[in-house]
C-alpha positions as CSV (number, residue, x, y, z in Angstrom):
1,X,83.0,-138.1,-65.1
2,X,80.0,-135.9,-66.3
3,X,79.6,-133.1,-64.5
4,X,76.6,-134.1,-62.4
5,X,78.6,-136.5,-60.6
6,X,81.5,-134.4,-59.9
7,X,79.0,-132.3,-58.4
8,X,78.0,-134.7,-55.6
9,X,81.6,-135.7,-55.2
10,X,82.2,-132.0,-54.4
11,X,79.8,-131.9,-52.2
12,X,80.7,-135.3,-50.3
13,X,84.0,-133.8,-49.6
14,X,82.5,-130.3,-48.7
15,X,79.1,-130.4,-47.1
16,X,77.4,-126.6,-46.6
17,X,78.7,-125.7,-49.8
18,X,77.5,-122.4,-51.7
19,X,76.6,-122.8,-55.0
20,X,79.7,-120.2,-56.1
21,X,82.0,-122.7,-54.0
22,X,80.7,-125.5,-56.1
23,X,81.5,-124.0,-59.2
24,X,85.2,-122.9,-57.9
25,X,85.6,-126.2,-56.3
26,X,84.7,-128.4,-59.5
27,X,86.4,-125.6,-61.9
28,X,82.3,-125.4,-64.0
29,X,82.4,-123.2,-67.0
30,X,78.8,-123.7,-67.5
31,X,76.7,-120.4,-66.5
32,X,75.4,-119.6,-63.4
33,X,71.6,-120.9,-64.6
34,X,73.3,-124.1,-65.7
35,X,74.2,-125.0,-62.0
36,X,71.5,-124.0,-60.7
37,X,69.4,-126.5,-62.8
38,X,71.9,-129.2,-61.7
39,X,71.3,-128.7,-57.9
40,X,67.8,-128.5,-58.6
41,X,67.9,-131.8,-60.0
42,X,69.7,-132.8,-57.3
43,X,67.5,-132.1,-55.1
44,X,64.5,-133.4,-56.8
45,X,66.3,-136.8,-56.9
46,X,66.9,-137.2,-53.1
47,X,70.9,-136.4,-53.7
48,X,71.2,-132.7,-52.8
49,X,69.6,-131.1,-49.6
50,X,69.4,-127.2,-49.1
51,X,70.1,-125.5,-45.6
52,X,69.3,-122.0,-45.2
53,X,67.5,-119.3,-47.5
54,X,69.0,-116.2,-50.2
55,X,72.7,-115.6,-49.5
56,X,72.4,-117.9,-46.6
57,X,71.6,-120.9,-49.0
58,X,74.2,-123.7,-48.4
59,X,73.9,-127.7,-50.1
60,X,74.9,-130.9,-48.8
61,X,74.3,-134.6,-49.8
62,X,71.7,-136.5,-48.5
63,X,72.1,-139.5,-46.1
64,X,71.1,-141.5,-48.9
65,X,73.7,-140.1,-51.4
66,X,76.7,-140.0,-49.1
67,X,76.3,-143.5,-48.2
68,X,75.9,-144.9,-51.6
69,X,77.0,-142.9,-54.1
70,X,79.7,-144.1,-56.7
71,X,83.5,-143.5,-56.0
72,X,86.0,-143.9,-58.2
73,X,88.1,-146.4,-56.0
74,X,91.2,-146.5,-57.8
75,X,91.6,-142.3,-57.6
76,X,91.2,-142.7,-54.0
77,X,94.1,-145.0,-53.1
78,X,96.0,-143.4,-55.6
79,X,96.5,-141.2,-52.7
80,X,98.7,-141.6,-49.6
81,X,96.7,-142.3,-46.7
82,X,98.3,-139.5,-44.8
83,X,96.9,-137.4,-47.9
84,X,93.6,-138.7,-47.5
85,X,90.7,-136.5,-46.5
86,X,89.0,-139.4,-43.9
87,X,86.3,-139.6,-41.4
88,X,89.1,-140.6,-38.4
89,X,86.9,-141.4,-35.8
90,X,84.0,-143.4,-35.0
91,X,80.3,-142.2,-36.5
92,X,77.9,-143.0,-34.3
93,X,75.3,-140.7,-36.1
94,X,75.5,-143.3,-39.1
95,X,73.7,-146.0,-37.2
96,X,71.4,-144.1,-34.7
97,X,70.1,-141.7,-37.8
98,X,71.5,-142.1,-41.0
99,X,71.3,-146.1,-41.7
100,X,67.8,-146.5,-40.1
101,X,66.3,-144.1,-43.0
102,X,68.2,-145.0,-46.0
103,X,67.3,-148.0,-48.6
104,X,70.7,-149.7,-49.0
105,X,69.4,-151.5,-52.4
106,X,68.0,-149.8,-55.6
107,X,64.7,-151.2,-57.1
108,X,66.4,-153.0,-59.6
109,X,69.1,-154.2,-57.2
110,X,66.9,-155.6,-55.1
111,X,64.5,-157.3,-57.8
112,X,67.9,-158.9,-59.2
113,X,68.5,-160.3,-55.8
114,X,65.1,-161.9,-55.3
115,X,65.8,-163.1,-58.9
116,X,68.6,-165.1,-57.6
117,X,67.2,-166.0,-53.8
118,X,64.1,-167.2,-56.7
119,X,66.3,-169.1,-58.4
120,X,68.3,-170.5,-55.2
121,X,65.1,-171.6,-53.6
122,X,64.0,-173.9,-56.6
123,X,67.1,-175.5,-57.1
124,X,67.7,-176.9,-54.1
125,X,63.9,-177.8,-53.6
126,X,65.2,-180.6,-56.7
127,X,68.3,-181.6,-54.7
128,X,68.6,-184.1,-52.1
129,X,69.4,-184.2,-48.7
130,X,73.1,-185.5,-49.6
131,X,73.5,-183.2,-52.6
132,X,72.4,-180.2,-50.8
133,X,74.6,-181.2,-47.8
134,X,77.9,-181.4,-50.4
135,X,77.1,-178.6,-52.0
136,X,77.5,-176.7,-48.6
137,X,80.2,-178.5,-47.8
138,X,82.0,-176.9,-50.6
139,X,80.8,-173.6,-50.0
140,X,82.4,-174.0,-46.5
141,X,85.4,-175.0,-47.6
142,X,86.1,-172.2,-50.3
143,X,84.6,-169.5,-47.6
144,X,87.1,-171.0,-45.1
145,X,89.6,-170.2,-47.3
146,X,88.3,-166.9,-48.7
147,X,87.6,-165.5,-45.3
148,X,91.3,-167.0,-44.0
149,X,92.9,-165.6,-47.0
150,X,91.8,-161.9,-46.7
151,X,93.5,-162.0,-43.2
152,X,96.7,-163.0,-44.3
153,X,96.1,-166.9,-44.3
154,X,98.4,-168.5,-46.9
155,X,96.8,-172.2,-47.6
156,X,95.8,-172.6,-51.3
157,X,92.4,-173.8,-52.1
158,X,93.5,-177.4,-52.9
159,X,95.6,-177.3,-49.2
160,X,92.2,-175.7,-47.0
161,X,90.0,-178.5,-48.8
162,X,92.9,-181.3,-47.9
163,X,93.0,-179.8,-44.2
164,X,89.0,-180.1,-43.8
165,X,88.9,-183.3,-45.4
166,X,91.4,-185.3,-44.4
167,X,92.9,-183.2,-41.3
168,X,96.0,-183.0,-43.0
169,X,98.3,-179.9,-42.9
170,X,100.3,-178.2,-45.4
171,X,104.2,-178.3,-45.4
172,X,105.6,-175.4,-45.0
173,X,102.4,-173.4,-42.8
174,X,102.2,-172.1,-39.5
175,X,99.7,-174.3,-36.9
176,X,97.8,-170.9,-36.4
177,X,97.1,-170.7,-40.0
178,X,95.3,-174.0,-39.7
179,X,94.1,-173.6,-37.0
180,X,92.0,-170.5,-38.5
181,X,90.8,-172.5,-41.3
182,X,89.6,-175.2,-38.7
183,X,87.7,-172.8,-36.6
184,X,86.0,-171.7,-39.9
185,X,84.6,-174.8,-40.3
186,X,83.4,-175.3,-36.7
187,X,81.6,-172.1,-36.9
188,X,79.9,-172.9,-40.1
189,X,79.0,-176.2,-38.5
190,X,77.4,-174.8,-35.5
191,X,75.6,-172.2,-37.7
192,X,74.4,-175.0,-40.2
193,X,73.4,-177.4,-36.8
194,X,72.0,-173.9,-35.7
195,X,69.8,-172.5,-38.4
196,X,67.6,-170.6,-36.3
197,X,70.1,-169.3,-34.2
198,X,70.6,-165.5,-35.4
199,X,66.9,-164.6,-36.3
200,X,67.5,-162.0,-33.7
201,X,71.1,-160.6,-33.6
202,X,72.2,-159.9,-30.3
203,X,75.7,-158.7,-28.8
204,X,76.0,-162.6,-27.5
205,X,75.3,-164.5,-30.6
206,X,78.5,-162.3,-32.2
207,X,80.8,-163.0,-29.0
208,X,79.8,-166.5,-29.4
209,X,80.7,-166.7,-33.0
210,X,83.6,-164.5,-32.7
211,X,84.8,-166.9,-29.8
212,X,84.5,-170.1,-32.3
213,X,86.7,-168.5,-34.8
214,X,89.3,-167.2,-32.3
215,X,89.6,-170.5,-30.4
216,X,93.0,-172.0,-29.7
217,X,94.5,-168.5,-31.1
218,X,96.4,-165.5,-29.4
219,X,93.4,-163.6,-29.5
220,X,91.4,-161.8,-26.3
221,X,88.3,-163.1,-25.8
222,X,85.6,-160.4,-24.8
223,X,84.6,-156.9,-26.2
224,X,88.2,-154.8,-26.2
225,X,88.9,-152.4,-24.1
226,X,92.1,-150.9,-25.6
227,X,93.0,-149.4,-28.6
228,X,93.7,-151.0,-31.6
229,X,94.9,-149.8,-35.3
230,X,93.8,-150.6,-38.5
231,X,97.0,-151.1,-41.2
232,X,96.3,-148.6,-44.4
233,X,94.0,-146.2,-42.8
234,X,93.9,-143.4,-40.3
235,X,90.2,-144.2,-39.3
236,X,90.4,-144.8,-35.4
237,X,88.0,-147.0,-34.1
238,X,86.5,-146.6,-30.5
239,X,88.5,-147.3,-27.6
240,X,86.3,-147.4,-25.2
241,X,84.6,-150.9,-23.7
242,X,81.2,-149.1,-22.8
243,X,81.4,-147.3,-25.9
244,X,82.3,-150.0,-28.2
245,X,79.0,-152.3,-26.5
246,X,76.8,-149.1,-26.8
247,X,77.8,-149.2,-30.7
248,X,77.3,-153.0,-30.8
249,X,74.0,-153.0,-28.8
250,X,72.9,-149.8,-31.6
251,X,74.1,-152.3,-34.4
252,X,71.8,-155.2,-33.4
253,X,68.6,-152.5,-33.2
254,X,69.0,-151.5,-36.1
255,X,69.6,-155.1,-38.3
256,X,67.1,-156.8,-36.0
257,X,64.6,-153.5,-37.1
258,X,65.5,-154.1,-40.9
259,X,62.4,-156.0,-42.8
260,X,64.9,-157.1,-45.6
261,X,67.4,-159.8,-45.2
262,X,70.2,-158.7,-47.4
263,X,70.5,-155.1,-46.0
264,X,70.3,-157.2,-42.3
265,X,73.3,-159.1,-44.1
266,X,74.9,-156.5,-45.6
267,X,74.4,-154.0,-42.7
268,X,76.1,-156.7,-40.7
269,X,79.1,-157.4,-42.9
270,X,80.0,-153.6,-42.5
271,X,78.8,-152.7,-39.2
272,X,80.8,-155.3,-37.2
273,X,84.0,-154.6,-39.6
274,X,83.8,-151.1,-39.0
275,X,82.9,-151.5,-35.2
276,X,85.9,-153.6,-34.2
277,X,84.6,-155.0,-31.5
278,X,87.6,-157.3,-30.9
279,X,91.4,-157.1,-30.8
280,X,91.0,-159.4,-33.5
281,X,89.2,-161.3,-36.0
282,X,86.5,-159.2,-36.8
283,X,86.1,-159.1,-40.4
284,X,86.1,-163.1,-39.9
285,X,83.1,-162.9,-36.8
286,X,81.0,-160.3,-39.3
287,X,81.1,-163.0,-42.9
288,X,80.3,-165.7,-40.6
289,X,77.4,-164.0,-38.8
290,X,76.3,-162.0,-42.0
291,X,75.8,-165.6,-42.9
292,X,73.9,-167.1,-40.1
293,X,71.7,-164.4,-40.5
294,X,71.0,-165.4,-44.4
295,X,70.9,-169.0,-43.3
296,X,68.4,-168.2,-40.7
297,X,66.1,-166.6,-42.9
298,X,66.5,-169.6,-45.5
299,X,69.1,-167.1,-48.0
300,X,71.8,-168.7,-50.0
301,X,75.4,-168.1,-47.7
302,X,77.7,-166.2,-49.8
303,X,81.6,-167.8,-49.8
304,X,83.1,-164.4,-51.1
305,X,85.5,-167.3,-53.2
306,X,86.0,-165.0,-56.5
307,X,86.3,-161.7,-54.9
308,X,90.0,-160.4,-55.1
309,X,91.1,-159.7,-51.4
310,X,92.7,-156.2,-52.4
311,X,89.0,-155.1,-53.6
312,X,87.9,-156.4,-50.2
313,X,89.7,-154.4,-48.5
314,X,89.3,-151.2,-50.4
315,X,85.8,-151.5,-50.1
316,X,86.2,-151.9,-46.5
317,X,89.0,-149.1,-45.9
318,X,86.7,-146.6,-48.1
319,X,83.6,-147.4,-45.7
320,X,85.2,-147.1,-42.2
321,X,86.9,-143.2,-44.3
322,X,84.0,-141.9,-45.7
323,X,81.0,-144.3,-44.7
324,X,80.7,-145.0,-48.4
325,X,79.2,-147.9,-49.2
326,X,78.8,-148.6,-52.6
327,X,81.8,-150.3,-53.4
328,X,81.4,-152.9,-50.6
329,X,77.6,-152.8,-51.8
330,X,78.9,-154.1,-55.3
331,X,80.8,-156.7,-54.1
332,X,77.8,-158.7,-51.7
333,X,75.6,-158.2,-54.7
334,X,78.2,-159.9,-56.8
335,X,79.0,-162.7,-54.4
336,X,75.8,-163.4,-53.8
337,X,74.8,-164.4,-57.5
338,X,78.2,-166.2,-57.2
339,X,76.7,-168.1,-54.5
340,X,73.6,-169.0,-56.5
341,X,75.4,-169.8,-59.8
342,X,78.2,-171.5,-58.7
343,X,76.7,-174.0,-55.4
344,X,73.3,-174.2,-56.1
């Protein structure tokens, strides 16, 4: 790891540090003048913010750097969850103050995503309606399978295809696993039949999609009004129904205010999972709602088929614990590219 990145990582975990604190914290062996130049470079590129003057000078990461700087997941998760330094409670400032002023994608990332979207539009313009419907059905099967697998469903992709196309359940599987997959199919069909449904995101839209995904499953309907825990993390979501609704309202306002469709879709994926508004089915709801936004704006939806379930969960956990979006953004870009190239 280079020294500049070590410096930023130190500030990520130790905001409002002095120059001496930083040097000691990263075991810096260079001169004080070199440390000054490194900090000045970070200030110039917008990664570091200076607070105070003279002896009271302190340094912290900018919102942009805190949210988007690379963090090493292998190193991070090598620590037991009880030993990790995490933000255990919901961060209201994240949605109200930080994300509204941050640009989630770099210029190069936006250029790549726009190029892929143009490729998608070109390809579907050359497809017959029947060809397009078949590819969208294939993507829907893959999404139903992967989205359910991430939540512990044990159906294979071939078993999922047989269930969704022929209504034939797999031997040795539970009824709930089949229902979860069939609910994905119904939710996707609803989104495709109502392509303009999520041009504007509301709490009732989110609740509608959640109800479709949890139909006939033992999941409480509506916004949660008691505590819920998340396996593998000491982050505790909100447990007050009023505050959960407030967070959802702020999230809808934030997403609707963004002009870039990729930002809308990415924020939907991570924030609906972060809020955990329902007793269960939050990440499934986030994936379908995010895809509904892409479809509503004429963009290629994501199947997540090639993502590793553990990598997905780690990227989500580091967002819960550190409010860092880098790993999940990488997954989003990779899965958008995969969907364009694989299906269309």
